[in-house]
Each structure stands twice: as structure tokens, then as C-alpha cells.
DRENPA-3360 file (N, C-alpha, C; in nm, 2 decimals, always signed):
BEGIN
1 = XXXXXXXX = +0.09/-0.12/+0.00/-0.01/-0.01/-0.02/+0.08/+0.13/+0.01 ~ +0.02/+0.23/-0.06/+0.10/+0.36/-0.06/+0.11/+0.44/+0.08 ~ +0.22/+0.47/+0.10/+0.24/+0.53/+0.22/+0.17/+0.67/+0.25 ~ +0.11/+0.73/+0.13/+0.03/+0.87/+0.13/-0.08/+0.84/+0.24 ~ -0.11/+0.94/+0.32/-0.21/+0.94/+0.41/-0.31/+1.05/+0.34 ~ -0.42/+1.00/+0.28/-0.54/+1.07/+0.21/-0.65/+1.09/+0.32 ~ -0.72/+1.23/+0.31/-0.81/+1.25/+0.39/-0.90/+1.20/+0.31 ~ -1.04/+1.13/+0.38/-1.16/+1.08/+0.31/-1.27/+1.17/+0.35;
9 = XXXXXXXX = -1.32/+1.26/+0.29/-1.43/+1.35/+0.35/-1.56/+1.27/+0.38 ~ -1.59/+1.14/+0.35/-1.72/+1.06/+0.38/-1.68/+0.97/+0.48 ~ -1.57/+1.00/+0.54/-1.53/+0.91/+0.66/-1.54/+0.99/+0.77 ~ -1.64/+0.95/+0.89/-1.65/+1.03/+1.00/-1.66/+0.98/+1.13 ~ -1.55/+1.01/+1.22/-1.51/+0.92/+1.31/-1.57/+0.97/+1.46 ~ -1.61/+0.88/+1.54/-1.63/+0.94/+1.67/-1.51/+0.87/+1.79 ~ -1.46/+0.96/+1.88/-1.36/+0.93/+1.96/-1.41/+0.99/+2.09 ~ -1.34/+0.93/+2.19/-1.38/+0.97/+2.33/-1.35/+0.87/+2.42;
17 = XXXXXXXX = -1.33/+0.90/+2.55/-1.33/+0.81/+2.69/-1.44/+0.73/+2.68 ~ -1.42/+0.65/+2.79/-1.54/+0.56/+2.85/-1.65/+0.63/+2.89 ~ -1.78/+0.60/+2.86/-1.90/+0.66/+2.90/-1.93/+0.80/+2.84 ~ -1.85/+0.83/+2.72/-1.86/+0.96/+2.67/-2.00/+0.98/+2.59 ~ -2.07/+0.86/+2.54/-2.20/+0.87/+2.46/-2.18/+0.87/+2.30 ~ -2.08/+0.80/+2.27/-2.06/+0.80/+2.13/-2.17/+0.70/+2.07 ~ -2.23/+0.60/+2.13/-2.32/+0.54/+2.05/-2.46/+0.62/+2.00 ~ -2.49/+0.69/+2.12/-2.60/+0.81/+2.07/-2.57/+0.90/+1.97;
25 = XXXXXXXX = -2.45/+0.96/+1.99/-2.39/+1.04/+1.88/-2.38/+0.98/+1.75 ~ -2.35/+0.85/+1.74/-2.32/+0.78/+1.61/-2.48/+0.79/+1.55 ~ -2.57/+0.75/+1.62/-2.72/+0.75/+1.56/-2.77/+0.87/+1.51 ~ -2.72/+0.97/+1.58/-2.77/+1.12/+1.54/-2.69/+1.15/+1.42 ~ -2.60/+1.12/+1.41/-2.51/+1.14/+1.28/-2.59/+1.04/+1.16 ~ -2.59/+0.92/+1.18/-2.66/+0.85/+1.08/-2.80/+0.88/+1.03 ~ -2.89/+0.93/+1.12/-3.02/+1.01/+1.09/-3.01/+1.11/+1.02 ~ -2.91/+1.20/+1.07/-2.88/+1.33/+0.97/-2.84/+1.31/+0.83;
33 = XXXXXXXX = -2.76/+1.22/+0.82/-2.73/+1.16/+0.67/-2.81/+1.12/+0.61 ~ -2.89/+1.02/+0.66/-2.99/+0.94/+0.59/-3.09/+1.05/+0.56 ~ -3.14/+1.13/+0.65/-3.23/+1.23/+0.60/-3.21/+1.31/+0.49 ~ -3.05/+1.34/+0.45/-3.01/+1.41/+0.36/-3.00/+1.35/+0.22 ~ -3.03/+1.17/+0.25/-3.04/+1.09/+0.11/-2.91/+1.03/+0.11 ~ -2.82/+1.02/+0.19/-2.70/+0.96/+0.17/-2.71/+0.80/+0.23 ~ -2.62/+0.73/+0.16/-2.60/+0.61/+0.19/-2.50/+0.60/+0.31 ~ -2.54/+0.52/+0.42/-2.45/+0.53/+0.54/-2.41/+0.38/+0.60;
41 = XXXXXXXX = -2.29/+0.36/+0.62/-2.24/+0.24/+0.68/-2.19/+0.27/+0.83 ~ -2.23/+0.22/+0.93/-2.18/+0.23/+1.06/-2.10/+0.10/+1.10 ~ -1.99/+0.14/+1.15/-1.89/+0.03/+1.19/-1.82/+0.06/+1.34 ~ -1.73/+0.00/+1.36/-1.66/+0.02/+1.51/-1.54/-0.06/+1.50 ~ -1.45/+0.03/+1.57/-1.30/-0.06/+1.60/-1.27/-0.06/+1.80 ~ -1.19/-0.17/+1.77/-1.16/-0.29/+1.70/-1.29/-0.36/+1.67 ~ -1.28/-0.41/+1.54/-1.38/-0.49/+1.49/-1.43/-0.45/+1.36 ~ -1.55/-0.47/+1.32/-1.62/-0.43/+1.20/-1.63/-0.52/+1.10;
49 = XXXXXXXX = -1.52/-0.64/+1.10/-1.55/-0.78/+1.00/-1.53/-0.88/+1.09 ~ -1.57/-1.02/+1.05/-1.56/-1.12/+1.12/-1.44/-1.15/+1.20 ~ -1.32/-1.13/+1.12/-1.20/-1.14/+1.15/-1.13/-1.03/+1.23 ~ -1.17/-0.92/+1.22/-1.15/-0.81/+1.30/-1.19/-0.82/+1.43 ~ -1.34/-0.88/+1.44/-1.42/-0.88/+1.56/-1.33/-1.01/+1.64 ~ -1.27/-1.11/+1.59/-1.21/-1.22/+1.65/-1.10/-1.14/+1.71 ~ -1.04/-1.06/+1.64/-0.91/-0.98/+1.71/-0.94/-0.89/+1.82 ~ -1.07/-0.85/+1.81/-1.12/-0.77/+1.91/-1.14/-0.85/+2.05;
57 = XXXXXXXX = -1.18/-0.98/+2.02/-1.19/-1.07/+2.15/-1.06/-1.07/+2.22 ~ -0.94/-1.10/+2.15/-0.82/-1.11/+2.18/-0.78/-0.97/+2.27 ~ -0.80/-0.85/+2.22/-0.76/-0.73/+2.26/-0.83/-0.70/+2.41 ~ -0.96/-0.75/+2.39/-1.06/-0.71/+2.50/-1.07/-0.80/+2.61 ~ -1.06/-0.94/+2.59/-1.10/-1.03/+2.68/-0.98/-1.05/+2.76 ~ -1.02/-1.15/+2.87/-0.92/-1.19/+2.98/-0.81/-1.29/+2.89 ~ -0.70/-1.27/+2.91/-0.59/-1.35/+2.87/-0.52/-1.43/+2.98 ~ -0.46/-1.55/+2.92/-0.38/-1.63/+3.02/-0.24/-1.56/+3.06;
65 = XXXXXXXX = -0.19/-1.46/+2.99/-0.07/-1.41/+3.03/-0.11/-1.26/+2.98 ~ -0.03/-1.14/+3.07/-0.03/-0.98/+3.01/-0.01/-0.97/+2.89 ~ -0.11/-0.87/+2.84/-0.07/-0.84/+2.70/+0.02/-0.73/+2.66 ~ +0.14/-0.75/+2.61/+0.24/-0.65/+2.62/+0.17/-0.50/+2.52 ~ +0.21/-0.40/+2.56/+0.15/-0.27/+2.50/+0.19/-0.29/+2.33 ~ +0.30/-0.34/+2.31/+0.34/-0.34/+2.17/+0.25/-0.45/+2.11 ~ +0.23/-0.56/+2.18/+0.12/-0.67/+2.10/-0.01/-0.60/+2.08 ~ -0.08/-0.54/+2.19/-0.19/-0.46/+2.18/-0.20/-0.36/+2.06;
73 = XXXXXXXX = -0.08/-0.28/+2.03/-0.09/-0.17/+1.91/-0.10/-0.26/+1.81 ~ -0.01/-0.38/+1.78/+0.00/-0.44/+1.66/-0.14/-0.52/+1.62 ~ -0.20/-0.56/+1.74/-0.34/-0.62/+1.73/-0.43/-0.53/+1.65 ~ -0.42/-0.40/+1.76/-0.50/-0.29/+1.71/-0.49/-0.27/+1.53 ~ -0.36/-0.26/+1.52/-0.36/-0.24/+1.35/-0.38/-0.34/+1.27 ~ -0.38/-0.48/+1.31/-0.39/-0.57/+1.25/-0.57/-0.56/+1.21 ~ -0.64/-0.53/+1.34/-0.78/-0.55/+1.30/-0.81/-0.41/+1.22 ~ -0.74/-0.32/+1.23/-0.78/-0.20/+1.14/-0.73/-0.21/+1.00;
81 = XXXXXXXX = -0.65/-0.27/+0.97/-0.61/-0.29/+0.82/-0.72/-0.37/+0.76 ~ -0.79/-0.49/+0.83/-0.88/-0.57/+0.77/-1.01/-0.50/+0.78 ~ -1.06/-0.40/+0.87/-1.14/-0.32/+0.86/-1.15/-0.25/+0.74 ~ -1.04/-0.18/+0.72/-1.01/-0.07/+0.62/-1.04/-0.13/+0.48 ~ -1.00/-0.25/+0.46/-0.96/-0.30/+0.35/-1.11/-0.39/+0.32 ~ -1.18/-0.44/+0.40/-1.31/-0.52/+0.38/-1.45/-0.40/+0.38 ~ -1.42/-0.33/+0.47/-1.54/-0.22/+0.51/-1.55/-0.08/+0.45 ~ -1.43/-0.02/+0.49/-1.41/+0.13/+0.48/-1.41/+0.16/+0.31;
89 = XXXXXXXX = -1.29/+0.10/+0.28/-1.27/+0.14/+0.15/-1.36/+0.09/+0.04 ~ -1.43/-0.03/+0.05/-1.55/-0.06/-0.05/-1.66/+0.04/-0.03 ~ -1.69/+0.08/+0.09/-1.83/+0.15/+0.11/-1.78/+0.32/+0.06 ~ -1.67/+0.36/+0.09/-1.62/+0.50/+0.03/-1.63/+0.48/-0.13 ~ -1.58/+0.37/-0.17/-1.58/+0.36/-0.33/-1.71/+0.38/-0.37 ~ -1.83/+0.32/-0.32/-1.96/+0.33/-0.39/-2.02/+0.44/-0.34 ~ -1.97/+0.55/-0.29/-2.01/+0.66/-0.25/-2.09/+0.69/-0.12 ~ -2.06/+0.58/-0.02/-2.12/+0.59/+0.12/-2.08/+0.67/+0.22;
97 = XXXXXXXX = -2.14/+0.71/+0.31/-2.08/+0.78/+0.42/-2.04/+0.65/+0.52 ~ -1.93/+0.67/+0.60/-1.88/+0.56/+0.68/-1.85/+0.64/+0.81 ~ -1.95/+0.60/+0.90/-1.93/+0.63/+1.04/-1.87/+0.55/+1.13 ~ -1.76/+0.58/+1.19/-1.68/+0.46/+1.27/-1.67/+0.50/+1.41 ~ -1.72/+0.42/+1.50/-1.71/+0.44/+1.64/-1.54/+0.39/+1.66 ~ -1.45/+0.48/+1.66/-1.32/+0.50/+1.71/-1.26/+0.45/+1.55 ~ -1.13/+0.51/+1.55/-1.04/+0.47/+1.44/-0.89/+0.51/+1.51 ~ -0.81/+0.53/+1.40/-0.67/+0.57/+1.43/-0.63/+0.63/+1.56;
105 = XXXXXXXX = -0.70/+0.75/+1.58/-0.67/+0.85/+1.69/-0.68/+0.78/+1.83 ~ -0.76/+0.66/+1.81/-0.78/+0.60/+1.96/-0.63/+0.53/+1.96 ~ -0.54/+0.48/+1.88/-0.43/+0.43/+1.90/-0.33/+0.53/+1.94 ~ -0.32/+0.63/+1.90/-0.26/+0.75/+1.95/-0.30/+0.78/+2.08 ~ -0.42/+0.78/+2.13/-0.46/+0.80/+2.25/-0.43/+0.71/+2.36 ~ -0.48/+0.57/+2.32/-0.48/+0.47/+2.43/-0.34/+0.40/+2.42 ~ -0.29/+0.37/+2.30/-0.14/+0.27/+2.31/-0.04/+0.42/+2.30 ~ -0.06/+0.51/+2.25/+0.03/+0.62/+2.25/+0.04/+0.68/+2.40;
113 = XXXXXXXX = -0.04/+0.77/+2.38/-0.06/+0.86/+2.52/-0.07/+0.76/+2.65 ~ -0.17/+0.67/+2.65/-0.21/+0.58/+2.76/-0.10/+0.46/+2.80 ~ -0.03/+0.42/+2.70/+0.04/+0.32/+2.71/+0.20/+0.36/+2.70 ~ +0.23/+0.48/+2.65/+0.35/+0.54/+2.65/+0.43/+0.49/+2.54 ~ +0.38/+0.43/+2.42/+0.45/+0.40/+2.30/+0.47/+0.52/+2.21 ~ +0.57/+0.50/+2.11/+0.61/+0.60/+2.03/+0.52/+0.64/+1.93 ~ +0.48/+0.77/+1.93/+0.38/+0.81/+1.84/+0.44/+0.80/+1.69 ~ +0.57/+0.81/+1.67/+0.62/+0.80/+1.54/+0.59/+0.66/+1.50;
121 = XXXXXXXX = +0.61/+0.56/+1.57/+0.56/+0.42/+1.53/+0.42/+0.43/+1.50 ~ +0.33/+0.46/+1.56/+0.18/+0.46/+1.53/+0.16/+0.53/+1.42 ~ +0.25/+0.66/+1.38/+0.20/+0.71/+1.26/+0.26/+0.64/+1.12 ~ +0.38/+0.56/+1.14/+0.44/+0.50/+1.05/+0.33/+0.34/+1.00 ~ +0.27/+0.31/+1.12/+0.15/+0.22/+1.10/+0.06/+0.27/+1.03 ~ +0.00/+0.36/+1.07/-0.09/+0.44/+1.00/-0.09/+0.46/+0.85 ~ +0.04/+0.48/+0.83/+0.06/+0.52/+0.69/+0.07/+0.40/+0.61 ~ +0.14/+0.30/+0.67/+0.14/+0.17/+0.61/+0.02/+0.07/+0.59;
129 = XXXXXXXX = -0.03/+0.07/+0.70/-0.16/-0.03/+0.70/-0.27/+0.05/+0.68 ~ -0.29/+0.16/+0.70/-0.44/+0.21/+0.69/-0.44/+0.31/+0.58 ~ -0.38/+0.42/+0.57/-0.36/+0.49/+0.42/-0.46/+0.60/+0.42 ~ -0.51/+0.62/+0.52/-0.64/+0.74/+0.51/-0.66/+0.79/+0.63 ~ -0.76/+0.88/+0.64/-0.77/+0.97/+0.77/-0.92/+0.99/+0.76 ~ -0.99/+1.02/+0.87/-1.12/+1.08/+0.85/-1.12/+1.22/+0.80 ~ -1.23/+1.27/+0.74/-1.26/+1.39/+0.71/-1.30/+1.49/+0.81 ~ -1.37/+1.43/+0.92/-1.42/+1.48/+1.03/-1.42/+1.39/+1.15;
137 = XXXXXXXX = -1.36/+1.42/+1.25/-1.35/+1.34/+1.39/-1.43/+1.44/+1.51 ~ -1.52/+1.37/+1.56/-1.60/+1.43/+1.66/-1.53/+1.36/+1.80 ~ -1.49/+1.46/+1.86/-1.42/+1.40/+1.99/-1.55/+1.44/+2.12 ~ -1.59/+1.36/+2.20/-1.67/+1.37/+2.28/-1.59/+1.35/+2.38 ~ -1.59/+1.47/+2.45/-1.47/+1.50/+2.56/-1.57/+1.50/+2.72 ~ -1.48/+1.42/+2.79/-1.56/+1.41/+2.94/-1.45/+1.38/+3.03 ~ -1.49/+1.42/+3.15/-1.44/+1.41/+3.26/-1.41/+1.28/+3.29 ~ -1.29/+1.22/+3.32/-1.26/+1.06/+3.35/-1.36/+1.02/+3.47;
145 = XXXXXXXX = -1.36/+1.08/+3.57/-1.46/+1.01/+3.69/-1.57/+1.01/+3.66 ~ -1.64/+1.12/+3.57/-1.75/+1.11/+3.54/-1.80/+1.00/+3.44 ~ -1.71/+0.98/+3.35/-1.72/+0.86/+3.24/-1.71/+0.74/+3.32 ~ -1.61/+0.73/+3.43/-1.62/+0.60/+3.49/-1.74/+0.58/+3.55 ~ -1.80/+0.67/+3.63/-1.93/+0.65/+3.71/-2.02/+0.61/+3.61 ~ -2.04/+0.68/+3.49/-2.17/+0.64/+3.38/-2.15/+0.48/+3.35 ~ -2.00/+0.42/+3.32/-2.00/+0.31/+3.28/-2.02/+0.21/+3.40 ~ -1.99/+0.26/+3.53/-2.00/+0.18/+3.63/-2.14/+0.09/+3.66;
153 = XXXXXXXX = -2.25/+0.18/+3.61/-2.37/+0.11/+3.63/-2.41/+0.05/+3.50 ~ -2.30/+0.05/+3.39/-2.36/-0.03/+3.26/-2.29/-0.12/+3.22 ~ -2.16/-0.15/+3.27/-2.08/-0.26/+3.23/-2.06/-0.33/+3.39 ~ -2.11/-0.44/+3.39/-2.11/-0.54/+3.49/-1.96/-0.62/+3.49 ~ -1.93/-0.66/+3.37/-1.81/-0.69/+3.37/-1.70/-0.62/+3.26 ~ -1.64/-0.52/+3.31/-1.57/-0.44/+3.20/-1.46/-0.51/+3.15 ~ -1.43/-0.47/+3.04/-1.32/-0.54/+2.92/-1.20/-0.52/+2.99 ~ -1.06/-0.58/+2.94/-0.95/-0.55/+2.97/-0.92/-0.41/+2.99;
161 = XXXXXXXX = -0.95/-0.32/+2.90/-0.89/-0.21/+2.87/-1.00/-0.10/+2.97 ~ -1.12/-0.13/+2.96/-1.21/-0.06/+3.06/-1.17/-0.09/+3.21 ~ -1.08/-0.19/+3.26/-1.05/-0.23/+3.37/-0.91/-0.15/+3.42 ~ -0.86/-0.06/+3.34/-0.75/+0.03/+3.37/-0.81/+0.12/+3.47 ~ -0.69/+0.17/+3.54/-0.72/+0.29/+3.65/-0.71/+0.42/+3.59 ~ -0.76/+0.50/+3.69/-0.80/+0.64/+3.65/-0.70/+0.71/+3.56 ~ -0.57/+0.69/+3.63/-0.46/+0.78/+3.57/-0.44/+0.73/+3.43 ~ -0.46/+0.58/+3.40/-0.44/+0.55/+3.24/-0.54/+0.66/+3.16;
169 = XXXXXXXX = -0.66/+0.66/+3.22/-0.77/+0.71/+3.12/-0.75/+0.87/+3.12 ~ -0.67/+0.92/+3.24/-0.64/+1.07/+3.22/-0.55/+1.09/+3.12 ~ -0.46/+0.99/+3.11/-0.38/+1.02/+2.98/-0.41/+1.02/+2.84 ~ -0.53/+0.92/+2.84/-0.59/+0.89/+2.73/-0.65/+1.02/+2.69 ~ -0.75/+1.07/+2.80/-0.80/+1.19/+2.75/-0.72/+1.33/+2.70 ~ -0.59/+1.35/+2.78/-0.50/+1.43/+2.72/-0.45/+1.40/+2.60 ~ -0.44/+1.25/+2.56/-0.39/+1.23/+2.44/-0.48/+1.26/+2.31 ~ -0.61/+1.26/+2.34/-0.71/+1.29/+2.25/-0.73/+1.45/+2.23;
177 = XXXXXXXX = -0.72/+1.52/+2.35/-0.73/+1.65/+2.33/-0.61/+1.71/+2.28 ~ -0.50/+1.66/+2.29/-0.39/+1.70/+2.20/-0.37/+1.67/+2.06 ~ -0.45/+1.59/+2.01/-0.49/+1.56/+1.88/-0.57/+1.66/+1.82 ~ -0.66/+1.68/+1.90/-0.77/+1.78/+1.86/-0.71/+1.92/+1.83 ~ -0.61/+1.96/+1.93/-0.53/+2.09/+1.94/-0.46/+2.09/+1.78 ~ -0.37/+1.99/+1.78/-0.30/+1.96/+1.66/-0.37/+1.97/+1.51 ~ -0.49/+1.92/+1.51/-0.56/+1.93/+1.39/-0.70/+1.98/+1.42 ~ -0.72/+2.12/+1.44/-0.83/+2.17/+1.46/-0.92/+2.17/+1.31;
185 = XXXXXXXX = -0.90/+2.16/+1.20/-0.95/+2.16/+1.09/-1.03/+2.01/+1.08 ~ -0.98/+1.91/+1.14/-1.04/+1.79/+1.14/-1.13/+1.78/+1.27 ~ -1.10/+1.83/+1.39/-1.16/+1.75/+1.51/-1.29/+1.87/+1.53 ~ -1.39/+1.82/+1.58/-1.46/+1.91/+1.67/-1.50/+1.84/+1.80 ~ -1.46/+1.93/+1.91/-1.47/+1.88/+2.02/-1.61/+1.94/+2.08 ~ -1.67/+1.80/+2.12/-1.83/+1.82/+2.17/-1.81/+1.81/+2.35 ~ -1.86/+1.90/+2.41/-1.88/+1.86/+2.56/-1.98/+1.74/+2.60 ~ -1.91/+1.66/+2.65/-2.01/+1.54/+2.65/-2.05/+1.53/+2.82;
193 = XXXXXXXX = -2.04/+1.65/+2.87/-2.09/+1.65/+3.02/-2.22/+1.71/+3.03 ~ -2.27/+1.77/+2.91/-2.40/+1.81/+2.87/-2.49/+1.71/+2.88 ~ -2.63/+1.74/+2.91/-2.74/+1.63/+2.91/-2.74/+1.59/+2.77 ~ -2.79/+1.48/+2.75/-2.82/+1.39/+2.63/-2.88/+1.50/+2.51 ~ -2.95/+1.56/+2.55/-3.02/+1.66/+2.44/-2.92/+1.77/+2.41 ~ -2.84/+1.83/+2.49/-2.73/+1.92/+2.47/-2.62/+1.86/+2.36 ~ -2.58/+1.74/+2.41/-2.49/+1.68/+2.33/-2.52/+1.63/+2.18 ~ -2.66/+1.60/+2.19/-2.72/+1.58/+2.04/-2.74/+1.69/+1.98;
201 = XXXXXXXX = -2.76/+1.81/+2.02/-2.78/+1.92/+1.93/-2.65/+1.97/+1.90 ~ -2.54/+1.96/+1.98/-2.40/+1.99/+1.95/-2.36/+1.90/+1.83 ~ -2.38/+1.77/+1.83/-2.33/+1.67/+1.72/-2.40/+1.72/+1.59 ~ -2.54/+1.74/+1.59/-2.63/+1.80/+1.49/-2.58/+1.91/+1.43 ~ -2.53/+2.00/+1.49/-2.50/+2.13/+1.45/-2.33/+2.13/+1.38 ~ -2.26/+2.02/+1.45/-2.13/+2.01/+1.40/-2.12/+1.92/+1.24 ~ -2.22/+1.83/+1.25/-2.26/+1.76/+1.11/-2.32/+1.85/+1.02 ~ -2.41/+1.94/+1.04/-2.49/+2.04/+0.95/-2.38/+2.09/+0.90;
209 = XXXXXXXX = -2.27/+2.16/+0.99/-2.16/+2.28/+0.93/-2.09/+2.19/+0.85 ~ -2.06/+2.08/+0.86/-1.96/+1.99/+0.82/-2.01/+1.95/+0.67 ~ -2.13/+1.94/+0.65/-2.17/+1.89/+0.53/-2.18/+2.03/+0.45 ~ -2.21/+2.13/+0.48/-2.19/+2.27/+0.41/-2.08/+2.28/+0.36 ~ -1.96/+2.23/+0.42/-1.82/+2.26/+0.36/-1.78/+2.16/+0.23 ~ -1.86/+2.07/+0.22/-1.84/+1.97/+0.12/-1.87/+2.00/-0.02 ~ -1.80/+1.98/-0.12/-1.84/+2.00/-0.26/-1.88/+1.85/-0.31 ~ -1.94/+1.89/-0.45/-1.96/+1.81/-0.52/-1.88/+1.67/-0.56;
217 = XXXX = -1.72/+1.71/-0.56/-1.64/+1.61/-0.58/-1.62/+1.56/-0.45 ~ -1.63/+1.60/-0.35/-1.62/+1.53/-0.21/-1.72/+1.41/-0.20 ~ -1.85/+1.44/-0.24/-1.98/+1.35/-0.23/-1.95/+1.24/-0.34 ~ -1.89/+1.28/-0.45/-1.89/+1.17/-0.56/-1.83/+1.04/-0.55;
% end
């Protein structure tokens, strides 16, 4: 694959920490795009294809031995490479919008900022194994303790990453916020501490504004 990293206007990603409300936001984006007559594909990471979902089980399930940070990163990109080739690129080629619950920014935040792995290594994997980046990323930003409180009542059996301590998630949040500062043209930061109606309105406004910037060639 070419190492060029190309922006894809019809690829929209949702990022954020635990309990930020990405599922509701994704539904709002889907409804907005479908109301405008667009074909929409919803997907997620890690996962999105049968093989990638099996890799997800390795990443998030309990293991007989500790999973090294480097192993975690490489498994994430193995899943992502399969996801991009089997789901994302075919959908974009036929003119659909793809909405993904997490994408490569999560690796910079979780494995980079959270685990302390070299972001240059992540960038090299992104260029070689992915080759594309979203046209728009919505970051649902939420205080770590509030997010953990929300998931405490939802996740009776937290997965391997959800079981990390607060300091890990503070680093993850800082990593996401740093990405948003570095790429303000791509990111829209949504205050996820608002009531659900407020978050939904902010998401709707961000999507509406973004669609108005797209040209006919972006939608072709």
C-alpha cells in the first residue's frame, strides 16, 4: 500500500473516553445523513469484520498472560487493516458515508498517550496499514471520573481496557485533546458532560456545518 495518508471526506469518526456517549452520537449522525439522502455504513473499532471482531476478543477479553503494549498496538492495527480493506474502502468507493466508532486516533490516545508507545511508530503503522484519515472527527470530551461513573452502572463485567485505573484514562483523555489541538480543521470537540439533548444538538450542529463545507467532488 502507498504510504500517502489521504483525507476521506465521507469518513466520519467518533472518539472519546469511556462513557462519553458515542453510541447515541453515532445514531444522530446516521439519522442526519440518511435524512439528506446519503447511504450510510456504521462500523466500529476494534472490529467491523468477522476476522477483526475475533481480534477484538483477543484485545479486550481476559488472557492467560499479560498483553504487552506493543502486542496490543499491533493487534489494533491488524484489526484496523482488515477493517479498512473489507468495510471502509469499499463503502467509500461506492459513495457511502462511513461512520466509525473509533479509528486511528484511538491508537494515538490509548496505546500512545495511555501506554507510552512512540507516536512515530503509530504514525508509520497508520501510513503503511491504513493509508487514510477521516474528513471529520468528533471528540466527545468528558471528565474521566464522570465517564467511569457512567460505565460503572452499565458494564457489569468491564473489558480488559475498561479495567484500567483512572491515571491511564487521564493520559488517554490528554492524548485525545492534544490530537484535537494539533488538527483543529478535522476535529470538533463536543462537551459530553452536557445532558444528552445538549450533546445531540452539538453533534447535529457539527455535522450540519461540516456537510455545508463539502463539494460535489467530495460527495462523488
